[in-house]
N, C-alpha and C positions, 0 to 999 in steps of 0.2 A: 816704690811702686805706687802708683795713685789709687789702686783699689785697696779698700781696707774694710775690716770687719766693723760692726757696731753702727752701721748706718741703715736707716729704714729703707726697705725696697717696696715697690708698688707693683701689684699685679693689676691687669686691666679689668677683669670681670670674672664672674664664676666660670664662664666657658673657657677663657684663657687660663684660669687657675686650674682647671681639670687637665688642660693639655700640659701645663707647666709641671703639675705633679706627676703625670705619667712619665714625662721625659726625665725629671729628677730621679724618680724611683728607678728607672732603667739604668741611669748613669751613675747613681750613688755608689754602688759597689765598687765601680772602677775608680771614681774619685777618691773613695776611702782607702783603697789599696795604694794608689798612687801618693796620697798624702801620708800614709803610714811609713812609707819609704823615704820620701823626699824630706819630711819634717820630722823624721824620727829623732829622738833625743838620747843623749848620753848622760849618765849621772856624773854631776861635778860638785863636790862639797855639799851634798844634801839637797841640790836642786837639779832641774833638767835643762841641758843646753841642746838646742837643734844643731845637728852636725853640720847642716848647710850654712848656719850662721858662722860657726867656727871656721869652716872652710873659706868663707869670704873674708872674715876678719883676719885670719892668719895670712892670707894672700895680700890683703891691703897693707898690713904691717911689714910684710916681706918686701913689697915693692917700694914702701916708704924708706926703708933701710938701703935697699939696692941702689935707688936713684938719689941717695943722700938728701932726703927731705926736700925733694924738688918742689913740693907744694908750698914750702916756706921760702927757700932760697931763690925761687924764680917766680914769686907772686907778682912782683912789679912788672917783670917782663910779660907775664900773662895778660895783665891789663893793657900793656903797651901794644901787644898783638891785637887784642880785640879792637883797640882804636884805629888799627890799620897801619901802624908804624912800619911793620916788616913785610907787608904784602903789596901786590900790584894788581890793579884792576884786570890786567891782561893775563894774569896767572891762570893756569887750567883750573876748572871747577865751575860751579854754578852760583854759589852764594858767598857773601863776605863771612868773615870770622863771627861778627856780631849776630848775623842772621842764622848761622849754623848753631851758634850756641842757644839762641832763643828757641830754634826748632827743637833741639833736644831737650831743653827745659820743659817745653810744652808737654813733653811725654812723662815728665816726672813730677813737676810742681802741680799739685792738684789736691784731691780728697785726702790723700795720705797725709799731706802736711797739715791739713786743717782738722780732719777727724781722727786720723791714726794717732797723731801725737796726743791728742786729748785722752785717748784710751791708754797710751803708753804711761803718761804722768799719773793716771788714775790706778793702773794695775801696778806699776813699777815705782810709784811715788814720785816726788820732785827730783830725787837722785837720778832718775832715768834720763833726765835732761843732759846731765854731765856726760854720760857714756854715749848718748846720742850725738853730742858735739864732737866727742873724740872719734867715734866711728866715721862721721862725716869727714873729719879731717884726714883719717887714714885713707878713706875711700877716694879722696882726690888723687891719690898715687895710682890706684887702679884705673880710674877714668883716663889718666894720662897715658897709661900704657895702651889700652885697648883703642883709644881714638887716634893715637900715632900710628898704630898698626892699621887702622881703618883707612887712613890716607895713603900710607906706604903701599898697600896692596890693592888699592881701588882700581876700578876699570873706567877709563874715560872714553865714552863711546863717540862714533863720528859725528853724531848731532850735538855733541858738547855736554850731554847729560852724564851723570856719574853714578856708578853702583859700587857700594862698598859694604863693609860690616864683617861680622864673624865668619860668615860662609866664604868670603874672599880671602881674608887673611889666614884662616886656618888651612885652606887648600894651597894657596901660593906660598904662604910663609913657611910652612913645613917643608916644602920642596926647596925653597931658597936656603933654609938653614941646614937640612940634612940630605939634600939631594934625592935621588931615586927612592932612598929608604923612607922618605916622608911623604911619598906620593899617595900610597893607599891610605894610610892613617889620616892624611890631610883631606883626602876626598870623603872619607867616612864621617869625620868630625864636621866638615862643611855641610854635608848633606843633612846630618842630624840638626845642626844649627839652623839651617834654613827651613827645615820642616817645622821646628818648634816655634820660630819667629812667626811663620806663616800662620800656624794654628792660633797663636795668641793674637796676632794682628786681625784675624777674621772673627774669632769667637771667644776671645778671653776678655781682658779689660775693656775691649771695645764695646761689648754687650752691657757691661756693668755700668760703664760711663753713660751710655745712652739711657739706661734705666734711671740713674741718679739724675740726669739733666731733666727728664720728665718729672721726677719726684720733686725736685726743687722748684721747677716752674709751677706745678700743681699747688705746692705749698704756698708760694708767694702770691698766687692768684685766688687764694681762699679756700683751698683744699678741696674736699670731695663736693662741696656745695658751690665752688667757685666756677670760673670761667673754663677751666680744664678738668672739671669733675665728671664729664659724661664719659659714656662708654667708648666713644670713638676718639677720645682726646689723645691718648697714648699712640694710637696708630697715626694720627695727624702729626703730632710732634716728631715721632719717629721718621716719617716720610719726609717732613721738612728738613730735619737733620741729615738724613740720607741723601737729599737733593744737594744741600750745601756741600757735603763731603765729597760728592761725586764731582761737583764743579771744581773744587779746590785740587782734587786729585788730577784732574785733566792737566793742570798746570805744573804738577810735580812739586819737587822740593822749592822751586822758586816762589809759587803760590803759597805754599805752606808757610815758608819762611816770611813771606810778606805779611801774612795774617799774624803769625806768632811774634814777629818782631814788633808789632804794635800791642797785640793782646797780652803777651806774657809781662813785659815791663809795666804796663798800666796797671793790670790787676795785682801784681806784686807790690807795686808802690801803694795802691790803695789799701791792700791787706796790711802791709807793714805799718803804714801811717795809722790805721786802726789800732794795731798792737801798741805801737808808741804812745798813742793817746791814752790808752788804759794805763800803760806804764807811768807815763808822766803825771796823771791824775792821782796815781797811788805811789808816787815817788819815795815817800816817807817809808813805804813797806818794801822797797826794793832791796836794801841790806838784808832784811830778814828772809826774804824770798830766795836771794842768792845764797844765803847761808843754808837754808833747807835744802837747795839743790846740791851743794857741795858736801854737806853732812850726810844727806840721803844717799849719796853715791857710795860712801863708805861705812855707813851705819850698819851695826850688826843685825838690827832688825828693820824690817820694811813692810810694805803692804803685801807684797808677794816675794818671798824668797830672800829677804834681806838684801845686803849690798849686792851679792852675786845675781839676785833676781833682777834688781834695778839694772845691773850691767847688761844682762841678757835682753830684757825688755827694750833698753835703750839702743843697744846694737841692732836688734831686730828691726825696730822702727826705722832706723837710719837707713839700714840695708834695703828694706822694702820700699823705702821712699826714693832714694837716689839712684837705685839700680846699678851701682858700681859693681862690675864684675859680670853683669848679665851680657853685656856687648852690644845690646840694642842701640844705644846712643851713638855708637860708631858709625851706623848707617847714615844718620843725619850729619855728623861731623865729617864724613867722607866726601861730602859735596862741596867742601869749602874751596875757595880760590887760593891755592897756594902751591908752591914748588917744594916746600919743605914740610914733611910729615909732622915733624916735632912741634911745629907752630901750633897745629890744631890740638895736638895732645896737651900742650900748655894751656890753650884756651878751654879745653874740656875739663881740666881739673877744677875750674871755677864752678862747674856744675854742681858737684856735691857741696861746695862751699855755699853757694846761694840757695840751693834746695834745702840743705840740712843744717849747716852751721848758722845760716841766717833765717830762713823762713820757719823751719821746724822750731828753732830754738826761741823765736819770737812768740810762736803759738804757745809753747810751754811755759815761757816765763809770764806771759799774759794770764794764763789759767791759774798758775801758782800764785801770782800777785792779787788777782781778783778774789781767789779763794771763795768762790760762790757756794751757797748752800747746797745747790745741786751737785757740785763737785765733791764736796765734803760727804754728802749722802752717798754718792757713787763709790767713793773710796772705803767708806764704812761697809757697804754692800759686798764689794769685791773681797774684802778681808774675811767675809764670812763664807766666801765661796760662790757668791752670785755671779751671773754672767756679766761679760764686759758691757759697759754703758754705750749709749748712742754718743759718738764722738762729736758730730756736729752740734748737738744740743749743748753739750758742755762749752764748746768754744763760743757759740752764740750767746749763751748766758754770761760768759766772761765780758764780752763786748758790751752786752745790754746794761751792765753795771754803770757804765759811763756814757754810752751812745745807745739810747733806747732804740733808735731807728737804724742801727748798723747791722742787725740780723737781716734786714731786707738786702743791704749791700752785699752781705756775706752770702746770701742765697744766690744773688747774681754772679758773685765771684766764683763760687763753687760750680755754677752752671757753665761759666765760661771756661774755667779751668778744665772741667770734664770734657767739654767739647774740643778744646785744643789737644787733650790727650787722644781723643778719638782720631783727630786728623794725623797726629804723629804716628800712631800705631797702624793706621790705615796705609801710610807711606812705608813703614818698615815691612808691614806684610806684603806690600806690592813689590818691594825689592827681593823679598825672599821668593815670592811667586816667580818673578823673572828669572832668578837664579835656577829654579827648578824646572820651569816650562818654557824659558826663553823669552825674548823681547818681541812683541809683535801686537798688531791691532787686536786680532781675536783674543789672544791670551790676555791682554790688558782689559779688554771689555768684559770678558768673563770674570775676571778678578773684581772689577768694580761693581758688577751686578751682585756677586756673592757678598762682598764686604758691606754694601749698602743694604742688602737684604738682612744681614745680621745686626746693622744698626736699627732697623725697624723692629726687628724681633727682640732686640735688647730693650726697646723703650716699651714693649707690651708684655714681655716675660722676663723673669729674673733668672731662671735657670741656674740656681745657685751651684749645683752639683757640676754642671758643665764648666762654669767659671772657676770653681774650686780646682777642678782637674787642670785647667789651663794654668792657674797659678803655680801648681806643682810642676808642671812642664817647663815653666820659665826658670825654675831653679835647677832643673835638669841641665838646661842650657847653661846656667851658671857654672855648674861642674865642669861642662865640656869646655866652655870658654876659658876658665882660669887654668886648666891644664894647658892650652894653647898659649896663654900669656906667660906661663912660667917658661915654657920652651922658646919663646920668641923675645924674651926680655932683652937678650944681648943685641938683637937687631934695633930695638928701641934706643938702647943705650948709645949705639953708634949714630943714629939719627939725631939724638940730643947733643951729643958732642960736636957733631958736624955743624949743626945750626948755631949753637952757642959760640963755637970757634969763630964763625963768620960774623956774628954780631960783635964779639970782642974785637975783631980785627978791623971793625968799621966797614965791612964789605957791602953794606946795604945803603942804597941811595934813599932819599926822602920817600919815593914811591914804593919802595919795599924789595925791589929786585937786587941781587948782588951785581957788582961791576961785571963779573964774568958772564953772568946770565944776560946782561944788557947787550952784549955783543954777539949773542946766539942769533 
């Protein structure tokens, strides 16, 4: 998940700070209660494991085994599908496999990959990187399951637009699998999923991303004494962001995918290139750094909690970053042009691979290899019980050892990643809104006004307690969603078998449709 702790947030002025404090004070008891339940820990060999992390990791492992390591066995097939080998432009849906993938990635690749990973390797040590990679690998199977279901039970409307996601496959899928017995549980779980996605889409990470966008822009332009240092700057930036969000939302997933299909690959390439530059300049230190990562993963002692502490931190960072098991990405993937649900499940499994195995790992390795004084000081401070460090600063310092000007590029990248996350979650919230209140001009207009209002509010106020509560609610959604995935896994297995059998039999033409479908 793109939101992460350890990042500086900015309030607008003393007046807005007073409003912010009043709202936070009123909401804080609710947030604390929710977090005490959702992120409650269980003692494991002398350290504490959040039960929700265990819930998600066990599910990822179970799906990996149940689908016979499909994230490895069918990785080449996944890339072939992204390239359009097995689909046709006339298939039902709104966007290509590539655009659906980038739209979903825009909701996950962001601040968490840059700042959150820095915090993880500081608290959990270099060994957290090893477990982060493993968790990202396992999460690929979970993404495969939920996004296959997203396409299987999506609704294609008369105007060609598509609605999908947990609220659809929980309601329809349970009836499909269990008949009338699944009707009531399906409706209840679907309603809860839609409500939670709506709340987070309107006032969760949406607000935080807007605040961070303004914070980065202010920092790049000279801080409080710069161009955006005035009292009205946050309101202006928030208003501009809201205006762009509104314009993009008018075009739906097609507009969002158009933006993200260019933005996400560009910024990912720039960021990874920066990481590789640092690594190549310090290439002689690579073996030692990799040794630290592997030994730290199994070492009896560590910065926080030893080997098990590194495992927990690594797993937690990976899950919070790629959102495997949350179900939100299935909303974007459901809009794909395809007649075979398993094709998009196979594409979706690339998401944790790119987000966690590639981007998060590159960040971690860069920080470990650079081994800056600020990182070493932060690790020493954490070992004494100090608070988590500011992640962006640690990552920026690592780049600055080789590329003194790269922190400016990093600030721009963070801003653009944050903005793309706002777009994705605004779209997810819109689909949840439509599920709850129906599709119509008035309903859609009300939603756009509300979500854009919260973008402006987020740029001006931090409202930490509100966003903290929304974070907790997203993991309530993870609990609900995983239950549904367990129950519907046999449906996914049938879809995968059907598609792979057709591929093996050579039923697909160059354009992607099977011979039988070509005659329909």
